[in-house]
N, C-alpha and C positions, 0 to 999 in steps of 0.2 A: 780592282773594281770601284771600291770605296773612293779611291783617289781620282777616279776617272768622273764618277758622280759629283764630287764637289767641284773638279773642274769644270764640268757640266753647268751645274747651277750657278756657278760664278760668273759664267760668261753668258748665260741666258738672257734672253732679252724679256721685255715685259710681256709681249704676245705668246713667246714660248711658254712662260710661267703661267699665263692665263689659261692656255688650251691643255696643258698638264694640270693645273689645278680643277679643271672641268672636269675632265677623266677621273680624277679622284674623288670629287665632290658626287658625282653620278655613280660611281663605285659604292660610296658609303650611302647614298640614297636607296640604291638596290639592296644594300646588303640588310640596312635596318628594315626595308619591306618584306624582305625574305624571313628576317627574324622575328618581326610583329605580326606577320601576316601568316605565311605558310608554316614555318615552325611552330609558331604559337598554336595553331590550328592541330599541328600534327601530332603534339604531346598535350593536347587540351584535356582535362578532366572534367567530365560533365558532372552535373550536379547530382549529389546522392540524395536530393530530397525523397521523402518517403511516397511511394506510389499510393494514391487514394484511388477509389473506384469512381473515377469520372466518367459517366456515361459518353460514349463517343460515335459519331455517325460515321462509317465508312462509305463512300460515294464512289460509283462507278458509272462514268457516262459513256454508253456504248452505241455502236451502229453496225449491225451486220457482223456481229462478234460471236455468232453460234458456238464455232469450235472452240474459241479460248473461254467461253463461259462453262461450257462442259467440261473444259480441263481445269479450270482453275477455282470457280465460283463456291463449289464445294469445301475447298480448302479456306477461302476467306470466311466462310460461316463455321468453322471449327477451330477458330483462334481461341486458346485459354485465356479468356478474360471476361470477367462477369456481366458487365453491362455494356453492350454495342449493338449497333444495328448495322446491316449491309444494306445500302439504298440504291438501286439500280436504274439509271434514268436511261430508257429507251429513245434514242434520237433517229424516231421513223425508220427501224430496221426492216427490210425486205427479205430477209432469210427468216429463220425459225428461233432467233432469239428467243421472242416473246414465250414461246413454247417451252423453251429449255428454262427459262426463268420461272414460268407456271409451274412447272412439276415440281422444281426445287423448292416453291413457297410451301407446298402440300407437307415438306418434311422439315423446314426451318422457319419456324415463326418469326425470327429476327431478321428474314428476308423481306424486303419492301420494294415495290415497283411502282415507278411512275414514268411517264413520256410523252413526248409530242406525238400528236395523232396525224399529223400531215407534214409534208416537206416544206419547210419554211427558211426564207433567208437568215442568215445569221444563227443557224440552229445550234451550234457549239455553244455559243453564248446564252442563248435562250434556254438551253438543257441545264445549263449550269444554274441560272437564275431559278430554273423549277427545282433543282436538287435544294437550293437554299431554303425554298419556301416547304419542301416535302420534308425536310430531315427533322426527325424527332428531337435530338439534342442539340444543345448549343456549340459544343466543339464538334468540329468536322474536320474530314482528311480527304482529300481527292487520290483515288488512284486508278490504274489502268488495267481494263480487261484483260490484258495479255500479261500480268503480273504474276508471278508466283506467289504462292502462300508464304507469307512472312514468318520469322521466327517468332514464337510468342511473347517473347520481350518487347516486340514492337509497340504494341498498344501499351504496355507498361511503361515504356520509357517515354511515350508522348504523354501520359498521363502524370508522370513523375513533374514533367516539366511543366505542365498547367498547373500542378499543385503548388510548384514554386513561383507562381504569380506571372508565369509568361503567358504571352497573349497570341504569339506565333511561334510555332516549333518547327524549324526546317531541317529536313531530314535528306538523304542521300538516295538517288536513284540510279541503278547501274543498267546496263543491257547485259543481258546474258551472252556470254562469248561465241562466236560463231565463226566459221572460216570467211573468208575474202578481206580486202585490204581496206575497204571503206568501213567493214563493220568495226575494225581494229581503230581506224581513224575517227569514226563516230565516238567510240568508247572513251577514245583520249579526249577529244574536244570537249566531250561532255564532263568528264572528270576534272578538265581544268576549270570550265565554266561553274560548276556547282562547288568545287573546294574554294575558289576565289570568292564565290558568293559567301560561303559560311565565314571564310577569313573576315571578309569585309564586316559580316554580322558580330563577329566576336570584338573587332574594333570599333564599334559604334556607329558605323556607317552601312547600316542592314539595306540589303536588298535580295530579291529571290529570281532565280532564271528559269525556273520550272514550277508549274502550279503542282505537280504529283510529289506526294510524301511531305507534303506542307500542312500541318494542321492549324487551324484557327478559329475563332468564335465567329460563327456566322452572323451574330449581331452586327458585328464591325462592317459586314458586307452590307447590311441595309443602312448602318448609318452613313456609308458612303454613296448611297443611292445606286448601288449595284454598277450595273455596265452603262449606265445613263451618260449619253455624251460620248462612250467609247465603243458602241456596238459594231461599228464599221471597222475597227482595226482589224487587219487582216491576220497578223502573226502570233499575237497575243490573247490569251483567254483570262483566266484568274490571274495571271502575273500581273496585269493591270492594277486588280484592286489590292492584291497582296503588297505590291510596293508603295501603295499610298497607306496601307494598315500598319505596316511593320515599323516599330519605332525602336530606338536606341534604348537599351536596358529592358526592354518588354520583349524580347524574343531569346529563343533557346536554340541551339544547332545539335545534332545529334551525329556527330562523325564516327560511327561504330558500325562493323558488320554485321551485328545481330539485330541493328535497327534500319539496315539497308534493304529497299526494295528492288527486285531483279525483274526486268519484263522480258519477254521474247519479241522481237522485231526485226524486220528487214532494214538492214542499213546499206544503202548504195551511195552512189554519189548524190542523187538526189536528196536523199534524207540529211546526208552531211551539209549540202549546201543549205538546205532549210534551217539546219541547226545554226549555222552560223548568221543566216540572215535574220534568224529570229533574235539572236544576241544582239544584233545591230540595232534592230528596231527597238529592242528593250532598252537598252542604254540610252537611247534618244528619247525615251519617256521619263527618265529619272530625274532627280532634282539637280540643279545647278551644281551644287557642291559636289555631289556623288559622280556626275559627269566629267568635272575637272579632275577628280582624284583618279578616276579610273583611265583617263584619257592621258594625265601626266605619268602615270604609272606605264602605259603602254608606249609612250613617247620615249620614256626613258630605257625601256628593252629595247626600243627601236633603234635608238643612236649609238647605245654606250659600245657595243662590239666593234661596228666601224669607227668610232672615234679611237678604241684601243688599236685596231689595225693601222690607222693612221699615224697614231703616235709612235707605234712598234717602227713603222717605215720611215718616219722623219726623225726619230730620236732611238736608234737602235742600242744606245747606251743604257736606255731605261728596261731593257727585255727583262731583266731580272725582277724588278720591282712590279712589271706589269704581270708577269707571269704568277708572281706571289699573290697579287690582289685577286686575278682571275681565279686561281685555283681555290682561294678562301670563299670566294662567291660561288663557285661551282660546287664546294664541298657541302654547303649549307644547302643549296639546290637539290642535291643528290639525298641529303637526309632526310629533308621534307618530302621528296617525291616517294621515296622507298618507305618511309613511315605511314604516309597518308594512303598509298596504294594497300599496306598491309592492314591497316585498320579498317580501310572499306571493302576488304576483299575483292581488288581488283587485279586478277592474275594476269600474268605474261604480258604485260604492257609496259614494263619499266624502260627499257631501252629505248624502244619506239617513242614513249613519251618524254623521255630526256632530250632526244633529237627535236621531237615536236616542240616542246616547249621552247627551244633556242629560234628554230626557223619559222614558228607560227606568226611572230608580230609583221615580219616582212610579207608571208602568205596572205595575212589578212589586210595587210595594206591596199594589196590589188583586189581581193575579195570584196572589202567594204567601199572601195571606189567604183566598182562593177554595180554593187547592191544600190548605191546612191544614185547613178545614174538611170538605173533602170526605175527607182521611184520617180525620178523626175519626169521621166517618159510618161508614166502614168498620170 
């Protein structure tokens, strides 16, 4: 084998060496990306800053969520943290949500209520604007009415990040496991989106993909003039503001199971497609540098495996080298994937997420093209 390799490289032409060199260069870049982004996040040690009693506003925007409020709201009002409020913003509910909240207010003075009194266009953004004005404290975090009560460490972890001087604190939101193919697919795609976001935050290229479980200072919202000029955006809400607010070295990530929030929700093909479409729209709103880096990484993921296959077919003598570098890359990918899912308590998706992570660049190539064509028609 060594003799055959020496003979091959002695007789190889310039074009052959350029192509093989391109395969090796792509491998090195993807390996560095895996090491500096995913593996770094997988073994990241969160700040041990002493948690202070920083007052926090937990905000729940709801519409016709009577059952979820009955099931979950009492838990949110019972967190072991000294100074916080739960502000519920009602988006013109037509069920008994207001009655449910009203009864709980009699027992829990930290529960506050505000809302829209009539059907309004762009009500999702207007509800969030109303929440910013009604929140009693400067540090706020939005959660979903379908979310289960968090562990008591959750608010302490957020407060610790603020005490360390951070201005945006990015947490993880998971879907409660349920039956169904698209429930698992949704969980996997959401896992990849959020962990990539956290990894970029760690490397000084911060952005967020989900407004839930992201704490920030509400004054930053008003400094950005809120949703001014962005109110007609279909897919995004506070993500529009957060990605303008979030700055390098001023954000913290909380990749830990005891700081994760879980929500119960139906996730079929429609919800999965909406999750993808939201990510496409979000990436298009990011700064030029962030878009460039994300698209470059996606492009490398897209072309490397086909290039390895072509290289193996054209230069079979290189099969041992190609298998070794492929094994090394997959090994780091497996370690980071397993470690992150263990940290974030995402059970029973390892094998399916391993496969999905490899084939998703090709699936999204088609999905994104379809989304772009539909946007053009609009």
